[in-house]
C-alpha positions as CSV (number, residue, x, y, z in Angstrom):
1,M,127.3,37.4,127.2
2,G,124.7,40.9,129.0
3,M,124.1,43.8,127.0
4,R,127.0,45.5,129.8
5,S,129.0,42.9,129.4
6,R,128.7,43.8,125.4
7,L,129.4,47.5,125.9
8,L,132.5,46.4,127.9
9,F,133.7,44.5,125.5
10,A,132.9,46.7,122.3
11,A,134.6,50.0,124.3
12,L,137.6,47.9,124.6
13,L,138.1,47.4,121.8
14,L,137.7,50.9,121.3
15,A,140.7,51.5,123.1
16,A,143.0,49.6,122.2
17,A,142.3,51.3,118.6
18,A,142.5,54.2,119.9
19,C,146.2,53.3,120.6
20,P,149.0,55.1,118.8
21,Q,150.9,52.3,117.7
22,R,153.6,52.8,116.6
23,E,157.4,51.4,114.3
24,L,160.3,52.6,115.6
25,D,162.3,53.5,111.9
26,V,165.1,52.0,111.2
27,K,167.4,53.0,108.4
28,P,170.4,50.4,107.9
29,F,173.7,50.7,107.1
30,R,172.7,47.4,104.8
31,I,176.5,47.3,104.1
32,A,177.5,45.7,100.6
33,I,180.4,43.9,98.9
34,V,180.5,43.6,94.9
35,G,183.0,42.1,92.9
36,P,185.3,42.4,90.0
37,D,182.5,41.4,87.7
38,G,179.6,43.7,88.9
39,A,177.7,41.5,91.6
40,P,177.6,41.3,95.2
41,L,180.0,38.9,97.1
42,A,177.8,36.3,98.8
43,P,179.0,33.2,100.1
44,A,176.7,30.0,100.5
45,S,176.8,30.1,104.3
46,P,177.8,32.1,107.5
47,A,181.4,33.1,106.8
48,R,183.8,35.8,108.3
49,V,185.3,36.7,104.9
50,V,188.8,38.3,104.6
51,C,190.0,40.4,101.9
52,T,193.6,42.4,101.8
53,G,195.2,44.7,99.5
54,M,195.5,47.7,98.1
55,G,192.1,50.1,99.4
56,T,191.0,53.2,97.5
57,R,188.9,55.6,98.4
58,V,185.9,56.4,96.4
59,D,183.7,58.3,98.5
60,A,182.6,58.9,102.2
61,T,180.7,55.4,102.6
62,T,182.6,52.9,99.8
63,F,186.0,52.3,98.7
64,T,187.9,49.6,97.2
65,V,190.1,46.8,97.8
66,A,192.2,45.5,95.2
67,S,192.6,41.6,96.4
68,A,195.3,39.6,94.9
69,G,192.3,36.2,95.4
70,G,192.0,34.2,98.7
71,D,187.8,35.3,100.0
72,C,187.5,38.3,97.1
73,P,188.0,37.5,94.0
74,A,191.0,38.3,92.9
75,G,191.1,42.2,90.9
76,I,188.9,45.3,92.6
77,N,186.4,44.7,95.3
78,T,184.2,47.3,96.5
79,V,183.2,48.2,99.4
80,H,179.3,50.4,100.2
81,F,177.6,51.3,102.8
82,E,174.9,53.9,103.3
83,P,175.3,57.1,105.1
84,V,173.2,56.2,108.4
85,A,175.9,58.8,110.5
86,S,177.4,62.0,109.6
87,Q,180.5,60.1,112.1
88,V,181.0,57.3,110.4
89,T,182.5,58.0,107.1
90,V,185.3,55.4,105.3
91,P,188.4,56.7,106.6
92,D,191.8,58.1,105.0
93,F,194.2,55.4,105.6
94,A,192.1,53.4,103.5
95,D,193.2,55.9,99.7
96,G,196.2,54.6,99.0
97,G,197.5,51.5,101.4
98,E,197.6,48.5,102.4
99,I,194.4,47.4,104.2
100,T,192.9,44.3,105.1
101,V,188.6,44.0,105.7
102,L,186.9,41.1,107.7
103,A,183.2,40.6,107.4
104,D,180.7,39.0,109.2
105,Y,177.9,36.8,106.6
106,D,175.2,35.1,107.4
107,P,172.3,34.9,104.2
108,A,169.3,34.8,106.6
109,A,169.6,38.0,108.7
110,L,166.9,40.2,107.9
111,G,166.7,43.7,108.6
112,A,163.4,45.3,109.9
113,D,161.6,45.4,106.5
114,G,161.5,42.0,106.7
115,A,164.6,42.0,103.2
116,P,167.8,40.3,103.4
117,L,170.3,41.6,105.2
118,P,173.0,39.5,104.6
119,W,176.0,41.6,106.5
120,R,175.8,41.8,109.8
121,V,179.5,43.3,110.8
122,L,182.0,45.3,108.7
123,R,185.8,46.4,110.4
124,L,188.6,48.1,108.3
125,A,192.0,47.8,109.9
126,Q,195.2,49.5,108.9
127,G,197.6,47.0,106.6
128,P,198.0,43.5,105.7
129,A,196.4,40.2,107.3
130,G,198.9,39.3,110.0
131,I,199.9,42.7,111.2
132,E,196.0,44.4,110.6
133,R,195.0,47.4,113.3
134,Y,191.7,47.3,113.4
135,R,190.0,51.3,113.1
136,L,186.1,51.3,111.8
137,L,183.5,48.7,113.4
138,I,180.0,48.7,111.5
139,G,178.0,46.0,112.9
140,E,173.7,45.9,113.0
141,G,171.1,43.3,112.7
142,D,168.7,40.8,113.8
143,L,170.1,38.5,116.0
144,R,168.9,38.1,120.3
145,L,170.0,36.2,123.4
146,D,168.0,33.6,124.8
147,Q,166.7,36.4,127.2
148,G,165.5,38.5,124.1
149,L,167.6,41.0,124.4
150,P,169.3,41.8,120.5
151,F,173.4,40.6,120.2
152,I,176.1,42.0,118.6
153,R,179.1,40.8,117.9
154,V,181.9,42.9,116.5
155,G,185.1,42.0,119.7
156,P,187.4,41.9,121.1
157,L,188.9,38.6,118.0
158,A,191.4,36.1,118.5
159,E,192.4,38.3,114.8
160,A,192.7,41.3,116.7
161,T,192.2,41.8,121.1
162,D,192.3,45.7,120.8
163,L,189.2,46.4,120.3
164,P,185.5,47.2,122.1
165,S,183.1,44.9,123.7
166,L,179.4,46.1,122.9
167,E,176.3,44.3,124.2
168,V,173.0,45.3,124.9
169,V,171.6,46.7,128.1
170,A,167.4,46.7,129.0
171,S,166.3,49.6,129.7
172,S,162.7,49.5,130.1
173,L,162.1,53.3,130.9
174,Y,161.8,53.5,126.8
175,L,158.4,52.4,124.5
176,E,156.1,52.1,121.9
177,P,153.0,50.6,121.7
178,S,152.4,48.5,118.6
179,R,150.0,45.8,118.6
180,C,152.9,43.4,117.1
181,G,154.7,43.4,120.5
182,D,155.7,46.4,122.8
183,L,159.1,48.4,121.8
184,Y,161.5,48.7,124.1
185,R,164.3,51.1,123.8
186,D,167.3,49.4,124.3
187,R,170.6,50.2,125.0
188,M,174.7,49.8,124.6
189,R,177.4,49.0,126.8
190,A,180.8,49.2,125.9
191,S,183.4,47.3,127.8
192,S,187.4,47.0,128.1
193,S,190.1,46.6,130.9
194,S,189.8,50.2,131.3
195,G,186.4,50.3,131.6
196,N,183.2,50.7,130.2
197,I,180.5,53.6,128.8
198,V,176.9,53.0,128.6
199,L,175.2,54.6,125.7
200,D,170.8,55.2,124.9
201,A,170.4,55.6,121.0
202,G,172.0,57.8,119.2
203,E,174.6,58.9,121.7
204,L,178.7,59.3,121.3
205,G,180.9,57.9,123.3
206,S,184.8,57.5,124.4
207,I,186.6,54.1,125.3
208,A,190.5,53.5,125.5
209,I,191.8,50.1,124.8
210,P,195.0,49.7,127.4
211,G,198.1,48.3,125.1
212,A,196.5,50.6,122.0
213,E,198.0,54.4,123.6
214,D,199.8,54.7,119.8
215,L,196.3,54.7,118.6
216,P,193.2,57.5,118.8
217,D,190.6,55.9,121.7
218,W,187.6,54.3,120.4
219,Q,184.5,56.4,119.3
220,V,181.4,54.5,119.9
221,L,178.0,55.1,118.7
222,H,175.5,53.4,119.4
223,V,172.7,54.3,116.5
224,Q,170.1,52.2,118.1
225,S,168.3,48.8,119.6
226,W,165.2,47.4,120.7
227,H,163.4,44.1,121.1
228,R,159.4,43.3,121.1
229,A,157.8,42.3,124.3
230,A,154.8,40.3,123.9
231,G,152.5,41.3,121.4
232,D,150.9,39.3,117.7
233,T,153.4,37.5,116.1
234,T,150.9,36.1,113.1
235,S,148.3,37.8,111.6
236,A,149.6,39.2,107.6
237,D,150.7,42.7,109.3
238,C,153.0,41.3,112.0
239,K,154.8,38.1,111.8
240,D,157.1,39.5,109.5
241,R,158.1,42.5,111.9
242,L,162.0,41.6,113.7
243,R,162.1,41.3,117.8
244,T,164.8,43.0,117.6
245,W,167.2,45.6,116.0
246,T,171.0,46.8,117.0
247,Q,172.8,48.6,114.9
248,A,176.0,50.6,116.3
249,A,179.5,51.9,114.6
250,A,183.1,52.5,116.3
251,F,186.0,54.0,115.4
252,R,189.4,54.9,116.3
């Protein structure tokens, strides 16, 4: 390599070093379910857990279920999520009425900091299993589709069809440069048979579910979604960084 080439190469390295490198801030809901003995509920393999019983609202982001047994141990089980958004709180019906919790567990799930984040989805319904009406949905995680986009599954379900479908869609408009892979900010589409809405990060929108007119429309909050493109995946400070992240909630 000649002197001129070496100087050019050095200049390119300096320019790359000067380019801003930024990781997006992630504050997960960090869903947790704790049994009557104070130990976290932790199935040995991926599972969909159903808890039903009388509910008690402890605070804005914590409630209990007095379970008679089944997927949740008999006794008082405590469910908690972090106060990520002021709009997302434990609803009033969870205090003193019969409730149903349907939650998705995956021991391999990770948060953006590489720490375990095994509860991917929390669904809270008014009423006992079999006649429950879901009214709070929280989902987050590192699942990704083959094309690299984040993936989230809160509904609809066989157990409940009056839930919106949430899908991450690429916008390719906003990115944050990062040596570990440029971060592309994605959008979220909430759909039902009545239509759909597309939400940017931090945006709240309303969507109706035909046949569920006895309840308010769903309010969908897209906290944030992003995916990485290429970048370093092997160095010590990059190998454990997530390639995708999505986080959303819905309530009615």
